[in-house]
Structures are given as structure tokens and as C-alpha cells.
C-alpha positions as CSV (number, residue, x, y, z in Angstrom):
1,X,21.3,183.1,153.7
2,X,18.9,186.1,153.4
3,X,19.4,186.7,149.7
4,X,18.9,182.9,149.1
5,X,15.7,182.8,151.1
6,X,14.3,185.9,149.4
7,X,15.1,184.5,145.9
8,X,13.2,181.3,146.7
9,X,10.1,183.3,147.9
10,X,10.5,185.6,144.9
11,X,10.7,182.9,142.3
12,X,7.8,181.1,143.9
13,X,5.7,184.1,143.6
14,X,6.5,184.6,140.0
15,X,5.9,181.0,139.1
16,X,2.6,180.6,140.7
17,X,-0.6,179.5,138.8
18,X,-2.0,183.0,138.8
19,X,-2.3,184.8,135.5
20,X,-1.3,188.5,135.9
21,X,-4.6,189.8,134.8
22,X,-6.2,187.8,137.6
23,X,-4.0,189.3,140.4
24,X,-5.8,191.7,142.6
25,X,-4.4,195.1,143.0
26,X,-3.3,194.2,146.5
27,X,-1.3,191.1,145.4
28,X,0.4,193.3,142.6
29,X,1.2,195.9,145.3
30,X,2.7,193.1,147.6
31,X,4.7,191.7,144.8
32,X,6.1,195.1,143.9
33,X,7.1,195.6,147.6
34,X,8.7,192.2,147.7
35,X,10.6,192.8,144.5
36,X,12.0,196.0,146.0
37,X,13.0,194.2,149.2
38,X,14.7,191.4,147.0
39,X,16.6,194.1,145.0
40,X,17.6,195.8,148.3
41,X,19.0,192.4,149.5
42,X,21.1,192.3,146.4
43,X,22.4,195.9,146.3
44,X,25.3,197.2,148.4
45,X,25.0,200.2,150.6
46,X,27.7,201.9,148.6
47,X,29.7,200.5,145.6
48,X,32.8,199.3,147.6
49,X,30.9,197.9,150.5
50,X,31.5,194.1,150.7
51,X,29.8,193.4,154.0
52,X,26.3,194.9,153.9
53,X,23.5,194.9,151.5
54,X,20.8,197.7,151.8
55,X,18.3,195.3,153.3
56,X,20.8,193.8,155.7
57,X,22.0,197.5,156.9
58,X,18.4,198.5,157.6
59,X,17.5,195.3,159.5
60,X,20.8,195.4,161.5
61,X,20.1,199.1,162.4
62,X,16.6,198.3,163.5
63,X,17.8,195.4,165.6
64,X,20.3,197.9,167.3
65,X,17.4,200.4,167.8
66,X,15.2,197.9,169.5
67,X,17.8,196.1,171.4
68,X,19.0,199.4,172.9
69,X,15.5,200.8,173.4
70,X,16.4,204.0,171.4
71,X,13.5,206.5,170.7
72,X,12.6,207.2,167.1
73,X,14.3,210.6,167.4
74,X,17.7,209.2,168.6
75,X,17.5,206.6,165.8
76,X,16.8,209.2,163.3
77,X,19.7,211.3,164.5
78,X,22.1,208.3,164.1
79,X,20.7,207.4,160.6
80,X,21.4,211.1,159.7
81,X,25.0,210.7,160.6
82,X,25.2,207.6,158.4
83,X,23.6,209.5,155.6
84,X,26.1,212.3,156.0
85,X,29.2,210.2,155.9
86,X,28.3,207.4,153.3
87,X,28.7,208.4,149.7
88,X,25.6,208.8,147.7
89,X,23.2,206.7,149.7
90,X,20.4,209.2,149.6
91,X,18.2,207.3,147.1
92,X,18.9,203.8,148.5
93,X,18.5,203.5,152.2
94,X,15.4,204.6,154.1
95,X,16.9,207.1,156.5
96,X,13.9,207.8,158.9
97,X,11.2,205.6,160.2
């Protein structure tokens, strides 16, 4: 559901009545951030991963952190373990808060 929802929002943002030159710098910045989220919702954490997109992984990990009342330090430590065991994810997943 998440990718479909993001795609609908993304497409409505691209097809609005604004002309690009009329967009404020904040609107452009927000659109770029959203496009990154949309891309992260489509990309896998690693090539053969079938269950998690990058965005879903980050959301899931933050949910676990909040639900279990982890400190930022403990969360960062767990994320470092994932970083160490997952293949070539350094550039795709935000590993610390």
C-alpha cells in the first residue's frame, strides 16, 4: 500500500497547476525530498531482498525503536550491526538519527 499511496501523492504533485518557475524554493526542496522518499519506497535494501524497501525498513526500525523505548545510542548501535552485515547498503539507508 505504501508505494501506491506515495505514487498517487507524487503524481498529483507533478501534475498540479504550478509552473516550475513559479514554485518557491521551499516547494522545490519539499518536492525533491518527496521524490527521494518515493525512490526509497521502490528500492530494495539490497538486491535480493524481497520483503523490504529502504523506506519500509527505516519506518519499521523506527517503529521498533519507539515501541521499545530505545535510546538514540542503542538504536544507532543496532543500526551499525545491520550496516555491518548487509551487503553494500552504505549509500542507501540512513544509519543514524
